[in-house]
Legacy VTK file of the C-alpha trace (Angstrom):
# vtk DataFile Version 3.0
C-alpha trace
ASCII
DATASET POLYDATA
POINTS 423 float
-8.476 84.275 -4.543
-7.805 80.770 -4.381
-4.356 78.987 -5.409
-4.236 75.351 -5.137
-1.221 73.041 -5.735
-1.138 69.605 -7.059
1.546 67.453 -6.639
2.393 63.916 -7.269
2.515 61.981 -4.148
4.546 58.811 -4.989
7.524 58.321 -7.679
5.583 60.452 -10.010
3.625 59.129 -12.858
0.523 59.103 -10.813
-2.178 61.139 -13.329
-1.202 64.524 -11.930
-1.762 65.612 -15.974
-5.635 63.976 -15.692
-6.281 65.802 -12.471
-5.059 69.123 -14.159
-6.562 68.843 -17.084
-9.858 68.432 -15.535
-9.569 71.798 -12.560
-8.154 73.488 -15.136
-11.694 74.282 -16.421
-12.385 76.009 -13.244
-9.075 78.618 -13.006
-7.940 81.075 -14.949
-4.111 80.537 -14.722
-2.012 77.125 -14.709
2.178 77.593 -14.038
4.427 74.795 -13.574
6.629 75.105 -11.234
9.374 72.595 -11.233
11.418 70.133 -13.626
11.879 69.891 -16.952
11.049 67.814 -20.260
11.954 64.423 -18.345
8.695 64.760 -17.068
5.504 63.484 -19.082
2.070 64.479 -18.422
-0.420 61.889 -20.172
-3.927 63.972 -21.165
-6.590 62.548 -22.743
-9.455 64.598 -23.800
-11.808 65.731 -26.557
-8.703 66.704 -28.697
-7.157 63.769 -28.432
-4.583 62.015 -26.142
-1.472 64.385 -25.781
1.649 63.493 -23.931
2.781 66.908 -22.474
6.626 67.344 -21.413
6.918 71.135 -20.859
3.272 73.093 -22.033
0.965 72.935 -18.688
-2.110 71.017 -18.703
-4.276 73.784 -18.881
-3.595 74.629 -22.372
-6.604 73.060 -23.944
-9.127 75.405 -22.144
-9.140 79.031 -23.959
-9.413 80.729 -21.066
-6.615 79.595 -19.190
-2.931 81.518 -18.946
-0.107 78.945 -19.066
2.902 79.845 -17.437
6.118 77.774 -17.726
7.692 79.073 -14.538
10.937 80.116 -13.111
11.597 76.748 -11.247
11.510 74.941 -14.817
14.323 74.207 -16.885
13.359 74.410 -20.910
14.477 72.977 -23.800
13.840 74.868 -26.646
13.752 72.205 -29.474
11.321 70.056 -27.231
8.862 73.269 -26.141
8.674 74.099 -29.850
7.861 70.632 -31.034
5.236 70.354 -28.226
3.731 73.821 -29.485
4.073 72.537 -33.136
1.632 69.310 -32.142
-0.855 71.114 -29.965
-1.027 73.857 -32.967
-1.975 70.700 -35.447
-4.958 69.867 -33.387
-6.157 73.255 -33.648
-5.214 74.113 -30.296
-4.539 78.222 -29.283
-0.871 78.274 -27.837
-1.094 81.871 -27.600
-1.993 82.362 -23.898
1.417 80.296 -23.305
4.305 82.160 -21.320
7.456 81.501 -20.536
9.021 82.883 -17.480
12.527 84.674 -18.391
14.342 83.276 -15.524
13.578 79.846 -16.310
16.937 78.267 -17.078
17.389 76.502 -20.716
18.496 73.140 -21.340
21.887 73.470 -23.870
23.495 70.758 -25.912
26.198 70.302 -23.316
23.811 69.526 -20.943
22.407 66.569 -22.926
26.315 65.370 -23.903
26.877 65.668 -19.782
24.086 63.775 -19.090
24.906 60.874 -21.408
28.611 60.284 -20.380
27.865 60.782 -16.734
25.274 57.746 -16.927
27.880 55.652 -19.188
30.646 56.540 -16.524
28.469 55.478 -13.505
27.975 52.046 -15.268
26.366 49.129 -12.966
25.685 52.211 -10.716
23.590 54.321 -13.239
21.029 56.611 -11.589
18.614 55.548 -14.505
18.161 59.377 -15.535
16.083 59.833 -19.094
19.541 61.709 -20.199
17.941 64.561 -21.455
20.329 67.249 -19.998
18.102 68.130 -16.402
20.482 66.879 -13.866
23.250 69.136 -15.531
21.031 72.127 -15.956
19.990 72.838 -12.583
24.036 71.732 -11.900
24.601 75.028 -13.653
21.818 77.015 -12.247
23.479 76.314 -8.852
26.968 77.393 -10.031
25.969 80.455 -11.787
26.863 78.958 -15.137
23.270 78.531 -16.569
21.563 80.531 -19.310
18.507 81.598 -18.920
15.264 82.240 -21.446
15.311 86.159 -21.020
19.051 85.980 -22.466
17.301 84.654 -25.824
15.911 87.805 -26.252
19.563 89.613 -26.034
21.711 88.063 -28.561
24.999 89.962 -27.676
24.054 88.677 -23.674
23.281 85.239 -24.732
26.915 84.853 -27.135
28.711 86.071 -23.971
27.268 83.563 -21.680
27.376 80.746 -24.174
30.952 81.137 -25.107
31.796 81.483 -20.888
30.223 78.263 -20.538
30.965 76.329 -23.666
34.603 77.136 -22.604
34.513 75.463 -19.485
32.308 72.551 -20.857
34.758 71.773 -23.364
37.329 71.242 -21.361
35.692 69.063 -19.425
34.681 66.993 -22.705
38.163 66.735 -24.091
40.170 66.261 -20.714
38.486 64.501 -18.602
35.950 62.340 -21.295
38.096 62.129 -24.422
35.456 64.052 -26.007
35.341 65.880 -29.465
34.708 69.756 -28.583
31.378 71.298 -29.154
31.356 74.051 -31.641
30.184 77.719 -30.126
29.084 78.930 -33.788
26.620 76.029 -34.574
25.018 76.185 -30.802
24.687 80.115 -31.216
23.303 79.469 -34.650
20.561 77.249 -33.116
19.815 78.725 -30.619
19.342 82.496 -31.643
16.643 80.659 -34.233
15.079 79.208 -30.998
15.170 83.050 -29.898
13.432 84.659 -32.685
10.440 82.076 -32.855
9.852 81.538 -29.054
10.298 85.268 -28.269
6.611 86.407 -28.253
6.608 84.107 -25.253
9.090 84.801 -22.998
8.061 87.178 -20.319
8.509 88.577 -16.807
6.482 85.902 -14.897
5.954 87.002 -11.468
4.207 90.298 -12.005
1.812 88.948 -14.425
0.889 85.991 -11.740
0.679 88.945 -8.743
-1.837 90.848 -10.811
-4.007 88.015 -11.595
-4.124 87.021 -7.263
-4.822 90.823 -7.232
-7.737 90.315 -9.343
-8.699 87.669 -7.496
-8.324 85.143 -10.271
-8.011 81.505 -9.150
-4.635 79.798 -9.828
-3.347 76.329 -10.266
0.304 75.341 -9.703
1.014 71.712 -11.346
3.916 69.545 -10.174
6.158 67.378 -12.177
7.582 63.670 -10.812
6.165 62.577 -7.275
7.455 63.576 -3.711
10.140 60.380 -3.226
12.216 62.168 -6.189
12.418 64.968 -3.797
16.500 65.878 -4.140
15.899 66.273 0.221
13.121 64.085 0.719
13.149 61.615 -1.847
15.075 58.132 -2.212
18.435 60.024 -2.507
20.390 59.624 -5.020
17.721 57.709 -6.871
15.853 61.526 -6.973
15.328 64.235 -9.674
17.647 67.451 -9.898
14.503 70.049 -8.396
11.877 69.929 -5.671
8.421 68.773 -6.913
6.948 69.221 -3.398
4.205 71.511 -2.310
6.728 73.954 -1.162
8.802 73.807 -4.431
5.585 75.158 -6.029
5.981 78.939 -4.030
9.723 79.303 -5.306
9.284 77.906 -8.777
6.169 80.333 -9.399
7.155 83.143 -7.044
3.899 83.176 -5.092
4.417 83.172 -1.456
3.584 79.910 0.919
0.740 81.919 2.452
-1.191 82.385 -0.726
-1.079 78.484 -0.890
-4.976 77.538 -0.011
-5.158 73.705 -0.936
-2.394 71.518 -1.507
-3.574 68.206 -3.495
-1.680 64.892 -3.290
-1.921 62.760 -6.569
-1.617 59.324 -5.820
-2.256 56.387 -7.660
-4.431 52.657 -5.840
-0.854 51.125 -6.808
2.440 51.963 -7.120
4.819 52.473 -9.953
8.343 53.996 -10.794
10.802 54.302 -13.620
14.671 53.765 -13.196
16.683 52.945 -10.628
16.073 52.739 -6.357
14.436 50.793 -3.870
10.663 50.419 -4.325
9.739 47.892 -1.229
6.196 46.787 -2.832
7.532 46.126 -6.195
5.896 43.194 -7.619
8.452 41.045 -9.731
6.044 38.375 -10.702
2.803 38.059 -12.729
0.699 40.910 -10.424
3.340 42.846 -11.416
2.907 42.195 -14.943
-1.121 42.407 -15.163
-1.087 45.816 -13.484
1.693 46.587 -15.923
0.038 45.767 -19.137
-3.770 47.040 -18.221
-2.729 50.396 -17.255
-0.292 50.833 -19.862
2.322 51.479 -17.451
5.247 52.998 -19.897
7.178 56.060 -19.048
5.483 59.102 -21.209
8.915 60.225 -21.986
11.169 57.472 -22.256
9.266 54.532 -23.238
10.570 52.797 -20.411
8.296 50.187 -18.805
7.373 50.972 -15.156
7.919 48.816 -12.108
4.828 47.854 -10.238
3.666 47.451 -6.989
1.233 47.125 -4.275
0.199 50.422 -2.547
2.681 51.812 -0.011
1.339 53.612 2.859
4.524 54.032 4.757
6.011 56.150 2.131
2.579 57.712 0.982
1.879 59.043 4.587
5.534 60.607 4.650
4.386 62.121 1.429
1.122 63.702 3.153
3.252 64.804 5.991
6.290 66.783 3.906
3.690 68.167 1.733
0.927 68.803 4.051
-1.962 67.819 1.747
-5.463 68.970 2.076
-6.438 66.476 0.293
-6.044 63.860 -1.992
-6.716 62.476 -5.834
-6.599 58.834 -6.237
-6.060 57.389 -9.709
-6.254 54.224 -11.737
-8.945 52.872 -9.168
-10.364 50.660 -12.132
-7.078 48.915 -12.706
-8.375 46.778 -9.645
-11.408 45.941 -11.210
-10.673 42.337 -11.600
-9.091 41.881 -8.355
-10.299 39.055 -6.462
-7.798 40.496 -3.171
-5.783 43.649 -3.152
-2.656 44.314 -0.322
-1.651 47.647 1.053
1.907 48.185 2.414
0.944 49.310 6.284
4.600 49.468 7.752
8.224 47.531 7.192
10.028 45.159 8.539
13.588 45.768 9.252
16.553 43.631 11.108
14.081 41.995 12.881
11.592 44.890 13.826
8.776 46.739 12.756
8.965 50.159 11.606
6.265 52.596 10.105
8.445 55.047 9.643
9.915 56.066 6.057
14.262 55.776 6.028
15.916 58.926 4.603
18.525 56.307 3.710
17.919 54.587 0.021
20.131 51.876 1.056
17.765 51.171 4.325
14.905 51.095 2.469
16.082 48.903 0.029
16.619 46.569 3.502
13.236 46.880 4.542
10.308 44.243 3.860
6.850 45.212 3.410
4.037 44.073 5.918
0.750 43.859 4.258
-2.789 44.388 4.888
-5.427 42.220 2.705
-8.446 43.860 1.423
-10.930 41.913 -0.496
-12.032 43.418 -4.064
-15.125 43.835 -6.182
-14.464 42.026 -9.270
-17.133 44.571 -11.230
-16.243 47.310 -13.384
-16.061 50.622 -12.135
-15.171 52.422 -15.414
-18.771 53.635 -16.251
-19.605 55.035 -12.158
-20.063 58.924 -11.861
-21.147 58.927 -8.320
-18.986 57.739 -5.320
-22.041 56.629 -3.889
-22.225 54.354 -6.508
-18.804 52.505 -6.474
-18.619 49.058 -4.965
-18.355 48.589 -1.099
-15.133 47.020 -1.023
-13.972 49.884 -3.602
-15.162 52.219 -1.371
-13.736 49.991 1.816
-10.824 50.180 0.241
-10.781 54.097 -0.391
-11.748 54.321 3.476
-8.776 52.184 4.427
-6.370 54.679 2.597
-7.945 57.674 4.166
-7.306 55.896 7.714
-4.006 54.879 7.454
-2.447 58.345 5.545
-4.822 60.581 7.827
-5.703 62.677 4.574
-9.329 63.034 2.871
-10.143 61.183 -0.552
-11.819 63.916 -2.650
-11.336 62.728 -6.363
-11.569 59.192 -7.771
-10.579 58.491 -11.262
-11.898 55.207 -12.690
-10.420 55.754 -16.298
-8.363 57.925 -18.498
-10.865 60.696 -19.713
-12.063 63.765 -17.719
-15.632 62.301 -17.325
-14.426 59.224 -15.336
-12.974 61.528 -12.612
-15.475 61.352 -9.665
-15.422 64.162 -7.355
-17.217 63.820 -3.445
LINES 1 424
423 0 1 2 3 4 5 6 7 8 9 10 11 12 13 14 15 16 17 18 19 20 21 22 23 24 25 26 27 28 29 30 31 32 33 34 35 36 37 38 39 40 41 42 43 44 45 46 47 48 49 50 51 52 53 54 55 56 57 58 59 60 61 62 63 64 65 66 67 68 69 70 71 72 73 74 75 76 77 78 79 80 81 82 83 84 85 86 87 88 89 90 91 92 93 94 95 96 97 98 99 100 101 102 103 104 105 106 107 108 109 110 111 112 113 114 115 116 117 118 119 120 121 122 123 124 125 126 127 128 129 130 131 132 133 134 135 136 137 138 139 140 141 142 143 144 145 146 147 148 149 150 151 152 153 154 155 156 157 158 159 160 161 162 163 164 165 166 167 168 169 170 171 172 173 174 175 176 177 178 179 180 181 182 183 184 185 186 187 188 189 190 191 192 193 194 195 196 197 198 199 200 201 202 203 204 205 206 207 208 209 210 211 212 213 214 215 216 217 218 219 220 221 222 223 224 225 226 227 228 229 230 231 232 233 234 235 236 237 238 239 240 241 242 243 244 245 246 247 248 249 250 251 252 253 254 255 256 257 258 259 260 261 262 263 264 265 266 267 268 269 270 271 272 273 274 275 276 277 278 279 280 281 282 283 284 285 286 287 288 289 290 291 292 293 294 295 296 297 298 299 300 301 302 303 304 305 306 307 308 309 310 311 312 313 314 315 316 317 318 319 320 321 322 323 324 325 326 327 328 329 330 331 332 333 334 335 336 337 338 339 340 341 342 343 344 345 346 347 348 349 350 351 352 353 354 355 356 357 358 359 360 361 362 363 364 365 366 367 368 369 370 371 372 373 374 375 376 377 378 379 380 381 382 383 384 385 386 387 388 389 390 391 392 393 394 395 396 397 398 399 400 401 402 403 404 405 406 407 408 409 410 411 412 413 414 415 416 417 418 419 420 421 422
């Protein structure tokens, strides 16, 4: 039995969906362990191009059981739309299972998210306004409703009534907003419950049985390390833990069972929303990267901020996750570049530092110190053997390995399965 975890090493959008789609061919189970539909994994395979938000990226393999774990918050409407989209392409979704412990995103979560962002004004966090944060807040304050409650109508109505009474008091007294209607929400979610009932199950026993049988399991992360609630650029972070440590809690697999922890990094850097990003390029080079790589959010469509690879942040990511190896994506974006820069340290207040600050305010003041390497100026998209990559590309990868003290085991030179090189 082997359990592999795939985690984003940067600010999300590193290409985890592509890596998981490729690795899933060799496993029996894929478990999504964190986040909600604020995450978007783009997968390109023989079935077409898909933007996955909740369904694990292993769904394209009929032999793979796909589980939405207890650490995920689920918007039933989004999940049902995603299932319909997959079915329309002839994909069998019967192997999907939703943990009965996964919390539900309710209409009042989405409304609260919108109202809170508007209240912050210029200080808005840049959330996707999909109710993710408020749903996790309710989970922590014991006001949440779990997917399993959809199977018990009386229990669900009791929980909804209690939660909505509290939320409507906030809407009417704090935001001067009209209250949400209990009957309307209950009817809507009871319909969702009927449609999702075949998928909702207790998943820890199912996962444990797979482990007893010695079946290989892949744990799928969402977002990226630098958006972690504790170790990310707080408060510009997500609401759950995208770290490898979160994989155990969000799936129900003990940490001693994790055999391999893979960090996914882009050859450059990108970020959606607000928050500090020392290597951000606000020039034609940044625009070139964005357009060549189509750097627009899979969930929101927002243009991503782009910059050079930040080895200081990446080294921190390796440390807090304990990565065994790295999957480097989007190397081909640099194919036409005469030279490439890597941030190896920061300058802060006249001093050089090589550690990642815990404060977003401090990180905002950091200036990148760059090392410049020659580019290769030739196409890599058709290369399938690592040794056939241009010498300059291999030297770039070797320098990243040296700076991060972690081996690069996969290199992606394009968006398809075939363009993932395994060393």
